[in-house]
Biopython code that builds the backbone (N, CA, C, O; Angstrom):
import numpy as np
from Bio.PDB.StructureBuilder import StructureBuilder

atoms = [
    (1, "MET", "N", (5.730, 5.605, 36.429)),
    (1, "MET", "CA", (5.946, 5.471, 35.017)),
    (1, "MET", "C", (4.983, 6.580, 34.800)),
    (1, "MET", "O", (3.841, 6.698, 35.244)),
    (2, "LEU", "N", (6.003, 7.757, 33.654)),
    (2, "LEU", "CA", (5.498, 8.637, 32.921)),
    (2, "LEU", "C", (5.078, 7.486, 31.651)),
    (2, "LEU", "O", (5.758, 6.514, 31.323)),
    (3, "CYS", "N", (3.426, 8.020, 30.911)),
    (3, "CYS", "CA", (3.133, 7.426, 29.861)),
    (3, "CYS", "C", (2.788, 9.165, 28.906)),
    (3, "CYS", "O", (2.400, 10.214, 29.419)),
    (4, "PHE", "N", (3.071, 8.924, 27.614)),
    (4, "PHE", "CA", (2.085, 10.014, 26.686)),
    (4, "PHE", "C", (2.373, 9.248, 25.257)),
    (4, "PHE", "O", (2.693, 8.091, 24.986)),
    (5, "ARG", "N", (2.254, 9.781, 24.898)),
    (5, "ARG", "CA", (1.384, 9.986, 22.228)),
    (5, "ARG", "C", (1.584, 10.921, 22.034)),
    (5, "ARG", "O", (0.888, 11.808, 22.530)),
    (6, "ALA", "N", (2.778, 11.237, 21.104)),
    (6, "ALA", "CA", (3.213, 12.064, 20.710)),
    (6, "ALA", "C", (3.169, 11.368, 19.722)),
    (6, "ALA", "O", (3.386, 10.172, 19.524)),
    (7, "LEU", "N", (2.561, 13.059, 18.457)),
    (7, "LEU", "CA", (3.206, 11.896, 17.105)),
    (7, "LEU", "C", (2.264, 10.698, 16.571)),
    (7, "LEU", "O", (2.330, 10.386, 15.382)),
    (8, "GLY", "N", (1.452, 10.077, 17.383)),
    (8, "GLY", "CA", (1.778, 8.533, 17.525)),
    (8, "GLY", "C", (2.595, 7.553, 18.200)),
    (8, "GLY", "O", (2.445, 6.434, 18.691)),
    (9, "LYS", "N", (3.506, 8.391, 18.039)),
    (9, "LYS", "CA", (4.187, 7.847, 19.148)),
    (9, "LYS", "C", (4.026, 7.477, 20.998)),
    (9, "LYS", "O", (3.695, 8.326, 21.825)),
    (10, "LEU", "N", (4.341, 6.078, 21.304)),
    (10, "LEU", "CA", (4.570, 5.882, 22.537)),
    (10, "LEU", "C", (5.377, 6.102, 23.112)),
    (10, "LEU", "O", (6.531, 5.948, 22.711)),
    (11, "CYS", "N", (5.086, 6.522, 24.203)),
    (11, "CYS", "CA", (7.097, 7.430, 25.152)),
    (11, "CYS", "C", (6.849, 7.404, 26.390)),
    (11, "CYS", "O", (5.980, 8.074, 26.948)),
    (12, "ILE", "N", (7.922, 6.286, 27.131)),
    (12, "ILE", "CA", (7.240, 5.593, 28.128)),
    (12, "ILE", "C", (9.406, 6.748, 28.602)),
    (12, "ILE", "O", (10.402, 7.182, 28.022)),
    (13, "GLN", "N", (8.435, 6.524, 30.802)),
    (13, "GLN", "CA", (9.471, 7.019, 31.802)),
    (13, "GLN", "C", (9.568, 6.992, 32.602)),
    (13, "GLN", "O", (8.820, 7.662, 33.314)),
    (14, "ALA", "N", (10.837, 5.983, 33.299)),
    (14, "ALA", "CA", (10.115, 5.619, 34.897)),
    (14, "ALA", "C", (10.448, 6.883, 35.519)),
    (14, "ALA", "O", (11.260, 7.696, 35.077)),
    (15, "VAL", "N", (9.615, 7.012, 36.805)),
    (15, "VAL", "CA", (9.501, 7.763, 37.567)),
    (15, "VAL", "C", (9.921, 7.472, 38.963)),
    (15, "VAL", "O", (8.933, 7.363, 39.690)),
    (16, "SER", "N", (11.186, 7.290, 39.662)),
    (16, "SER", "CA", (11.427, 6.529, 40.800)),
    (16, "SER", "C", (10.518, 6.627, 41.858)),
    (16, "SER", "O", (10.091, 7.759, 42.088)),
    (17, "ASP", "N", (10.126, 5.713, 42.547)),
    (17, "ASP", "CA", (8.955, 6.173, 43.753)),
    (17, "ASP", "C", (10.074, 6.503, 45.036)),
    (17, "ASP", "O", (11.113, 5.849, 45.122)),
    (18, "CYS", "N", (9.841, 7.242, 45.702)),
    (18, "CYS", "CA", (10.637, 7.950, 46.992)),
    (18, "CYS", "C", (10.485, 7.751, 47.956)),
    (18, "CYS", "O", (11.136, 8.352, 48.810)),
    (19, "GLY", "N", (9.120, 6.375, 48.443)),
    (19, "GLY", "CA", (9.071, 5.699, 49.393)),
    (19, "GLY", "C", (9.227, 5.551, 50.657)),
    (19, "GLY", "O", (9.459, 4.548, 51.331)),
    (20, "TRP", "N", (8.981, 7.373, 51.110)),
    (20, "TRP", "CA", (9.142, 7.763, 52.530)),
    (20, "TRP", "C", (7.788, 7.592, 52.906)),
    (20, "TRP", "O", (7.757, 7.737, 54.128)),
    (21, "CYS", "N", (6.502, 7.326, 52.414)),
    (21, "CYS", "CA", (4.856, 7.754, 52.592)),
    (21, "CYS", "C", (4.344, 6.694, 52.142)),
    (21, "CYS", "O", (3.966, 6.538, 50.981)),
    (22, "GLU", "N", (4.286, 5.781, 53.142)),
    (22, "GLU", "CA", (3.887, 4.160, 52.760)),
    (22, "GLU", "C", (1.751, 4.095, 52.480)),
    (22, "GLU", "O", (0.769, 4.610, 53.015)),
    (23, "ALA", "N", (2.010, 3.203, 51.417)),
    (23, "ALA", "CA", (-0.158, 3.451, 51.118)),
    (23, "ALA", "C", (-0.684, 3.471, 52.049)),
    (23, "ALA", "O", (-0.202, 3.234, 53.157)),
    (24, "GLY", "N", (-1.368, 3.649, 51.889)),
    (24, "GLY", "CA", (-2.574, 3.545, 52.540)),
    (24, "GLY", "C", (-2.224, 4.192, 54.270)),
    (24, "GLY", "O", (-2.776, 3.699, 55.254)),
    (25, "GLY", "N", (-1.760, 4.730, 54.312)),
    (25, "GLY", "CA", (-1.177, 5.874, 55.649)),
    (25, "GLY", "C", (-2.199, 6.695, 55.669)),
    (25, "GLY", "O", (-2.912, 7.043, 54.728)),
    (26, "VAL", "N", (-2.257, 7.084, 57.122)),
    (26, "VAL", "CA", (-3.192, 8.133, 57.311)),
    (26, "VAL", "C", (-2.840, 9.869, 56.345)),
    (26, "VAL", "O", (-3.589, 10.597, 55.694)),
    (27, "LEU", "N", (-0.986, 9.985, 56.783)),
    (27, "LEU", "CA", (-1.016, 10.718, 56.112)),
    (27, "LEU", "C", (-1.277, 11.173, 54.922)),
    (27, "LEU", "O", (-1.378, 12.357, 54.601)),
    (28, "SER", "N", (-1.423, 9.974, 54.064)),
    (28, "SER", "CA", (-1.149, 9.279, 52.601)),
    (28, "SER", "C", (-2.644, 10.873, 51.602)),
    (28, "SER", "O", (-2.095, 11.734, 50.914)),
    (29, "PRO", "N", (-3.616, 10.909, 51.683)),
    (29, "PRO", "CA", (-4.643, 11.726, 51.135)),
    (29, "PRO", "C", (-3.866, 12.976, 50.998)),
    (29, "PRO", "O", (-3.608, 13.613, 49.977)),
    (30, "CYS", "N", (-3.489, 13.243, 52.449)),
    (30, "CYS", "CA", (-3.912, 14.645, 52.071)),
    (30, "CYS", "C", (-1.624, 15.221, 51.548)),
    (30, "CYS", "O", (-1.184, 16.281, 51.105)),
    (31, "LEU", "N", (-1.027, 14.154, 51.849)),
    (31, "LEU", "CA", (-0.052, 14.364, 50.616)),
    (31, "LEU", "C", (-0.510, 14.205, 49.324)),
    (31, "LEU", "O", (-0.582, 15.090, 48.472)),
    (32, "PHE", "N", (-0.804, 13.091, 49.214)),
    (32, "PHE", "CA", (-1.210, 13.518, 47.804)),
    (32, "PHE", "C", (-1.746, 14.777, 47.006)),
    (32, "PHE", "O", (-1.456, 15.269, 45.916)),
    (33, "ALA", "N", (-3.055, 15.233, 48.456)),
    (33, "ALA", "CA", (-3.579, 16.338, 47.268)),
    (33, "ALA", "C", (-2.747, 17.678, 47.446)),
    (33, "ALA", "O", (-3.043, 18.722, 46.865)),
    (34, "LEU", "N", (-1.369, 17.493, 48.561)),
    (34, "LEU", "CA", (-0.727, 18.790, 48.016)),
    (34, "LEU", "C", (0.261, 18.030, 47.454)),
    (34, "LEU", "O", (1.265, 18.213, 48.142)),
    (35, "PHE", "N", (0.512, 17.228, 46.511)),
    (35, "PHE", "CA", (1.052, 17.162, 45.532)),
    (35, "PHE", "C", (0.665, 17.191, 44.399)),
    (35, "PHE", "O", (1.492, 17.178, 43.487)),
    (36, "ILE", "N", (-0.643, 17.237, 44.147)),
    (36, "ILE", "CA", (-1.445, 17.043, 42.900)),
    (36, "ILE", "C", (-2.132, 18.852, 42.405)),
    (36, "ILE", "O", (-2.140, 19.484, 41.348)),
    (37, "ASP", "N", (-2.660, 19.151, 43.905)),
    (37, "ASP", "CA", (-2.391, 21.450, 44.092)),
    (37, "ASP", "C", (-0.604, 21.377, 43.504)),
    (37, "ASP", "O", (-0.489, 21.642, 42.308)),
    (38, "SER", "N", (0.596, 21.077, 44.186)),
    (38, "SER", "CA", (2.053, 21.853, 43.205)),
    (38, "SER", "C", (2.424, 21.340, 41.735)),
    (38, "SER", "O", (3.452, 21.640, 41.128)),
    (39, "ILE", "N", (1.264, 20.404, 41.220)),
    (39, "ILE", "CA", (1.817, 19.487, 40.089)),
    (39, "ILE", "C", (0.580, 21.114, 38.914)),
    (39, "ILE", "O", (0.885, 21.629, 37.838)),
    (40, "ILE", "N", (-0.235, 21.285, 39.480)),
    (40, "ILE", "CA", (-1.299, 22.253, 39.086)),
    (40, "ILE", "C", (-1.203, 23.242, 38.612)),
    (40, "ILE", "O", (-1.643, 23.759, 37.585)),
    (41, "PHE", "N", (-0.232, 23.708, 39.858)),
    (41, "PHE", "CA", (-0.346, 25.180, 40.415)),
    (41, "PHE", "C", (1.319, 25.343, 38.974)),
    (41, "PHE", "O", (1.018, 25.849, 37.893)),
    (42, "THR", "N", (2.763, 24.905, 39.175)),
    (42, "THR", "CA", (3.940, 24.779, 38.930)),
    (42, "THR", "C", (3.242, 24.766, 37.487)),
    (42, "THR", "O", (3.059, 25.858, 36.950)),
    (43, "LEU", "N", (2.751, 23.344, 36.683)),
    (43, "LEU", "CA", (1.909, 23.620, 35.295)),
    (43, "LEU", "C", (1.707, 24.797, 34.761)),
    (43, "LEU", "O", (2.553, 25.229, 33.978)),
    (44, "ARG", "N", (0.349, 25.693, 35.121)),
    (44, "ARG", "CA", (-0.234, 26.689, 35.569)),
    (44, "ARG", "C", (0.692, 27.614, 34.918)),
    (44, "ARG", "O", (0.605, 28.145, 33.810)),
    (45, "ARG", "N", (1.991, 27.743, 36.213)),
    (45, "ARG", "CA", (2.452, 29.489, 35.950)),
    (45, "ARG", "C", (3.321, 29.104, 35.228)),
    (45, "ARG", "O", (3.900, 30.119, 34.840)),
    (46, "SER", "N", (3.998, 27.813, 34.591)),
    (46, "SER", "CA", (4.624, 27.969, 33.002)),
    (46, "SER", "C", (3.986, 28.247, 31.939)),
    (46, "SER", "O", (4.538, 28.514, 30.872)),
    (47, "GLY", "N", (2.656, 28.210, 32.138)),
    (47, "GLY", "CA", (2.200, 28.745, 30.426)),
    (47, "GLY", "C", (2.390, 28.095, 29.196)),
    (47, "GLY", "O", (2.750, 28.533, 28.103)),
    (48, "VAL", "N", (2.069, 26.919, 29.592)),
    (48, "VAL", "CA", (3.040, 26.293, 28.118)),
    (48, "VAL", "C", (1.272, 25.274, 27.839)),
    (48, "VAL", "O", (0.950, 24.943, 26.698)),
    (49, "GLY", "N", (0.504, 24.987, 28.887)),
    (49, "GLY", "CA", (-0.211, 23.838, 28.451)),
    (49, "GLY", "C", (-1.753, 24.378, 27.442)),
    (49, "GLY", "O", (-1.657, 25.233, 26.561)),
    (50, "ALA", "N", (-2.694, 23.890, 27.693)),
    (50, "ALA", "CA", (-2.957, 24.691, 26.880)),
    (50, "ALA", "C", (-4.766, 25.542, 27.677)),
    (50, "ALA", "O", (-5.101, 25.334, 28.843)),
    (51, "PHE", "N", (-5.486, 26.300, 26.830)),
    (51, "PHE", "CA", (-6.112, 26.734, 27.627)),
    (51, "PHE", "C", (-7.337, 27.711, 26.408)),
    (51, "PHE", "O", (-7.595, 27.930, 25.224)),
    (52, "ILE", "N", (-7.991, 28.189, 28.727)),
    (52, "ILE", "CA", (-9.907, 27.438, 27.496)),
    (52, "ILE", "C", (-10.511, 28.982, 27.642)),
    (52, "ILE", "O", (-10.396, 29.371, 28.804)),
    (53, "GLY", "N", (-11.189, 30.063, 26.668)),
    (53, "GLY", "CA", (-11.139, 30.901, 27.747)),
    (53, "GLY", "C", (-10.261, 31.964, 29.160)),
    (53, "GLY", "O", (-10.558, 33.023, 29.714)),
    (54, "GLY", "N", (-9.294, 31.147, 29.268)),
    (54, "GLY", "CA", (-8.693, 32.407, 30.509)),
    (54, "GLY", "C", (-8.143, 30.959, 31.014)),
    (54, "GLY", "O", (-7.055, 30.631, 31.486)),
    (55, "HIS", "N", (-9.066, 30.386, 30.790)),
    (55, "HIS", "CA", (-8.830, 28.755, 31.978)),
    (55, "HIS", "C", (-8.339, 27.482, 31.568)),
    (55, "HIS", "O", (-8.656, 26.698, 30.674)),
    (56, "TYR", "N", (-6.879, 27.499, 33.092)),
    (56, "TYR", "CA", (-6.513, 26.462, 32.291)),
    (56, "TYR", "C", (-6.850, 24.683, 32.468)),
    (56, "TYR", "O", (-7.299, 24.160, 33.488)),
    (57, "VAL", "N", (-6.408, 23.807, 30.878)),
    (57, "VAL", "CA", (-7.250, 23.242, 31.045)),
    (57, "VAL", "C", (-5.574, 22.242, 30.561)),
    (57, "VAL", "O", (-5.716, 21.217, 29.894)),
    (58, "GLY", "N", (-4.612, 22.543, 30.842)),
    (58, "GLY", "CA", (-3.463, 21.412, 30.500)),
    (58, "GLY", "C", (-3.057, 20.701, 31.182)),
    (58, "GLY", "O", (-1.827, 20.674, 31.196)),
    (59, "CYS", "N", (-3.761, 19.757, 32.100)),
    (59, "CYS", "CA", (-3.404, 18.755, 33.179)),
    (59, "CYS", "C", (-5.292, 18.701, 33.033)),
    (59, "CYS", "O", (-5.988, 19.711, 32.925)),
    (60, "LEU", "N", (-5.828, 17.232, 33.070)),
    (60, "LEU", "CA", (-6.454, 16.751, 33.287)),
    (60, "LEU", "C", (-7.008, 15.415, 34.209)),
    (60, "LEU", "O", (-6.933, 14.283, 33.731)),
    (61, "LEU", "N", (-7.765, 15.738, 36.043)),
    (61, "LEU", "CA", (-7.309, 14.867, 36.228)),
    (61, "LEU", "C", (-7.932, 14.071, 36.528)),
    (61, "LEU", "O", (-9.120, 14.385, 36.600)),
    (62, "TYR", "N", (-7.730, 13.216, 36.734)),
    (62, "TYR", "CA", (-9.334, 11.966, 37.440)),
    (62, "TYR", "C", (-8.736, 10.940, 38.370)),
    (62, "TYR", "O", (-7.683, 10.451, 37.959)),
    (63, "ALA", "N", (-9.000, 10.682, 39.064)),
    (63, "ALA", "CA", (-8.164, 9.617, 40.753)),
    (63, "ALA", "C", (-6.680, 10.287, 41.314)),
    (63, "ALA", "O", (-6.323, 11.274, 41.956)),
    (64, "ASP", "N", (-6.027, 9.044, 40.617)),
    (64, "ASP", "CA", (-4.828, 9.316, 40.669)),
    (64, "ASP", "C", (-3.913, 9.330, 38.876)),
    (64, "ASP", "O", (-2.774, 8.979, 38.568)),
    (65, "ASP", "N", (-4.813, 9.780, 38.220)),
    (65, "ASP", "CA", (-4.131, 9.910, 35.971)),
    (65, "ASP", "C", (-4.160, 11.179, 36.476)),
    (65, "ASP", "O", (-4.831, 12.018, 37.079)),
    (66, "ILE", "N", (-3.124, 10.928, 35.951)),
    (66, "ILE", "CA", (-2.953, 13.107, 34.467)),
    (66, "ILE", "C", (-2.363, 12.502, 34.029)),
    (66, "ILE", "O", (-1.551, 11.579, 34.081)),
    (67, "MET", "N", (-3.536, 13.987, 32.872)),
    (67, "MET", "CA", (-3.264, 14.123, 31.263)),
    (67, "MET", "C", (-2.721, 15.181, 31.398)),
    (67, "MET", "O", (-2.995, 16.005, 32.270)),
    (68, "LEU", "N", (-1.275, 15.362, 29.934)),
    (68, "LEU", "CA", (-1.344, 16.663, 29.851)),
    (68, "LEU", "C", (-1.850, 17.572, 29.428)),
    (68, "LEU", "O", (-2.228, 18.229, 30.398)),
    (69, "VAL", "N", (-2.169, 18.159, 28.348)),
    (69, "VAL", "CA", (-2.880, 18.956, 27.211)),
    (69, "VAL", "C", (-2.076, 19.739, 26.733)),
    (69, "VAL", "O", (-2.007, 20.861, 27.234)),
    (70, "CYS", "N", (-1.236, 19.393, 25.635)),
    (70, "CYS", "CA", (-1.043, 20.800, 25.326)),
    (70, "CYS", "C", (-0.909, 20.262, 23.436)),
    (70, "CYS", "O", (-1.238, 19.146, 23.036)),
    (71, "HIS", "N", (-0.394, 21.307, 22.611)),
    (71, "HIS", "CA", (-0.758, 21.985, 21.346)),
    (71, "HIS", "C", (0.373, 20.715, 20.165)),
    (71, "HIS", "O", (0.340, 20.223, 19.037)),
    (72, "SER", "N", (1.239, 20.721, 21.405)),
    (72, "SER", "CA", (3.171, 20.250, 20.418)),
    (72, "SER", "C", (3.696, 19.388, 21.541)),
    (72, "SER", "O", (3.484, 19.272, 22.748)),
    (73, "LEU", "N", (4.814, 18.589, 20.227)),
    (73, "LEU", "CA", (5.242, 18.314, 21.198)),
    (73, "LEU", "C", (6.507, 18.740, 21.942)),
    (73, "LEU", "O", (7.320, 17.967, 22.447)),
    (74, "THR", "N", (6.568, 20.167, 21.941)),
    (74, "THR", "CA", (7.904, 20.765, 21.878)),
    (74, "THR", "C", (6.948, 20.666, 23.155)),
    (74, "THR", "O", (7.078, 19.596, 23.750)),
    (75, "ALA", "N", (5.690, 21.857, 23.896)),
    (75, "ALA", "CA", (5.399, 21.632, 24.962)),
    (75, "ALA", "C", (4.881, 20.661, 25.700)),
    (75, "ALA", "O", (4.434, 20.908, 26.820)),
    (76, "MET", "N", (4.871, 19.487, 25.202)),
    (76, "MET", "CA", (4.991, 18.756, 26.089)),
    (76, "MET", "C", (6.057, 18.236, 26.770)),
    (76, "MET", "O", (5.898, 17.365, 27.625)),
    (77, "GLN", "N", (6.951, 18.607, 26.526)),
    (77, "GLN", "CA", (8.731, 18.003, 26.251)),
    (77, "GLN", "C", (8.882, 19.435, 27.725)),
    (77, "GLN", "O", (9.211, 18.962, 28.813)),
    (78, "THR", "N", (8.701, 20.672, 27.700)),
    (78, "THR", "CA", (8.603, 21.482, 27.977)),
    (78, "THR", "C", (7.760, 21.579, 29.718)),
    (78, "THR", "O", (8.297, 21.861, 30.789)),
    (79, "ASP", "N", (7.003, 21.397, 29.573)),
    (79, "ASP", "CA", (5.940, 20.470, 30.842)),
    (79, "ASP", "C", (6.802, 19.631, 31.035)),
    (79, "ASP", "O", (7.625, 20.302, 31.658)),
    (80, "ALA", "N", (7.416, 18.164, 30.914)),
    (80, "ALA", "CA", (7.121, 17.623, 31.306)),
    (80, "ALA", "C", (9.341, 17.951, 31.548)),
    (80, "ALA", "O", (10.084, 16.973, 31.621)),
    (81, "ARG", "N", (9.788, 19.115, 31.604)),
    (81, "ARG", "CA", (10.297, 19.474, 32.359)),
    (81, "ARG", "C", (10.458, 20.142, 33.076)),
    (81, "ARG", "O", (11.410, 20.109, 33.856)),
    (82, "TYR", "N", (9.367, 21.169, 33.044)),
    (82, "TYR", "CA", (8.665, 21.645, 34.734)),
    (82, "TYR", "C", (8.476, 20.751, 35.534)),
    (82, "TYR", "O", (8.405, 21.297, 36.634)),
    (83, "LEU", "N", (8.289, 19.170, 35.689)),
    (83, "LEU", "CA", (7.305, 18.486, 36.519)),
    (83, "LEU", "C", (8.885, 17.558, 36.588)),
    (83, "LEU", "O", (8.944, 17.448, 37.813)),
    (84, "PHE", "N", (9.718, 17.093, 36.250)),
    (84, "PHE", "CA", (11.245, 16.848, 36.476)),
    (84, "PHE", "C", (12.120, 17.276, 36.042)),
    (84, "PHE", "O", (12.287, 16.749, 34.943)),
    (85, "PRO", "N", (12.957, 18.074, 36.274)),
    (85, "PRO", "CA", (13.800, 18.784, 35.919)),
    (85, "PRO", "C", (15.272, 17.970, 36.525)),
    (85, "PRO", "O", (15.661, 17.830, 37.685)),
    (86, "GLY", "N", (15.889, 17.511, 35.198)),
    (86, "GLY", "CA", (17.329, 17.015, 35.374)),
    (86, "GLY", "C", (16.630, 15.616, 34.869)),
    (86, "GLY", "O", (17.202, 14.581, 35.214)),
    (87, "GLY", "N", (15.338, 15.499, 34.014)),
    (87, "GLY", "CA", (14.570, 14.068, 34.127)),
    (87, "GLY", "C", (15.248, 13.405, 32.831)),
    (87, "GLY", "O", (15.185, 12.176, 32.865)),
    (88, "GLY", "N", (15.984, 14.023, 31.511)),
    (88, "GLY", "CA", (16.509, 13.156, 30.960)),
    (88, "GLY", "C", (15.439, 13.569, 29.667)),
    (88, "GLY", "O", (15.541, 12.851, 28.673)),
    (89, "PHE", "N", (14.333, 14.777, 29.616)),
    (89, "PHE", "CA", (13.520, 14.845, 28.237)),
    (89, "PHE", "C", (14.314, 15.880, 28.094)),
    (89, "PHE", "O", (15.061, 16.632, 28.719)),
    (90, "THR", "N", (13.844, 15.632, 26.939)),
    (90, "THR", "CA", (14.953, 16.439, 25.739)),
    (90, "THR", "C", (14.214, 17.009, 24.545)),
    (90, "THR", "O", (14.835, 17.584, 23.651)),
]
sb = StructureBuilder()
sb.init_structure("model")
sb.init_model(0)
sb.init_chain("A")
sb.init_seg("    ")
for serial, (resi, resn, name, xyz) in enumerate(atoms, 1):
    if name == "N":
        sb.init_residue(resn, " ", resi, " ")
    sb.init_atom(name, np.array(xyz, "f"), 0.0, 1.0, " ", f" {name:<3s}", serial, name[0])
structure = sb.get_structure()
């Protein structure tokens, strides 16, 4: 599930589970790391998120939580479109 707050409004978008990798499996940590790295790379390459002193800080990570940091709702929607192409974000 994708949740974000913009201009005081909570927005929720359902994201489907692929189901091909069981939780707790031997490959789960490696696949998770690859997935997270690809998300960070995609967002950094988009150039839309927040930058401080030339360093990308457009997504903050803690365990399995991701927080996107943008300066406007339009930038947030652009980041969401990069992550979920065809996901219905307008």
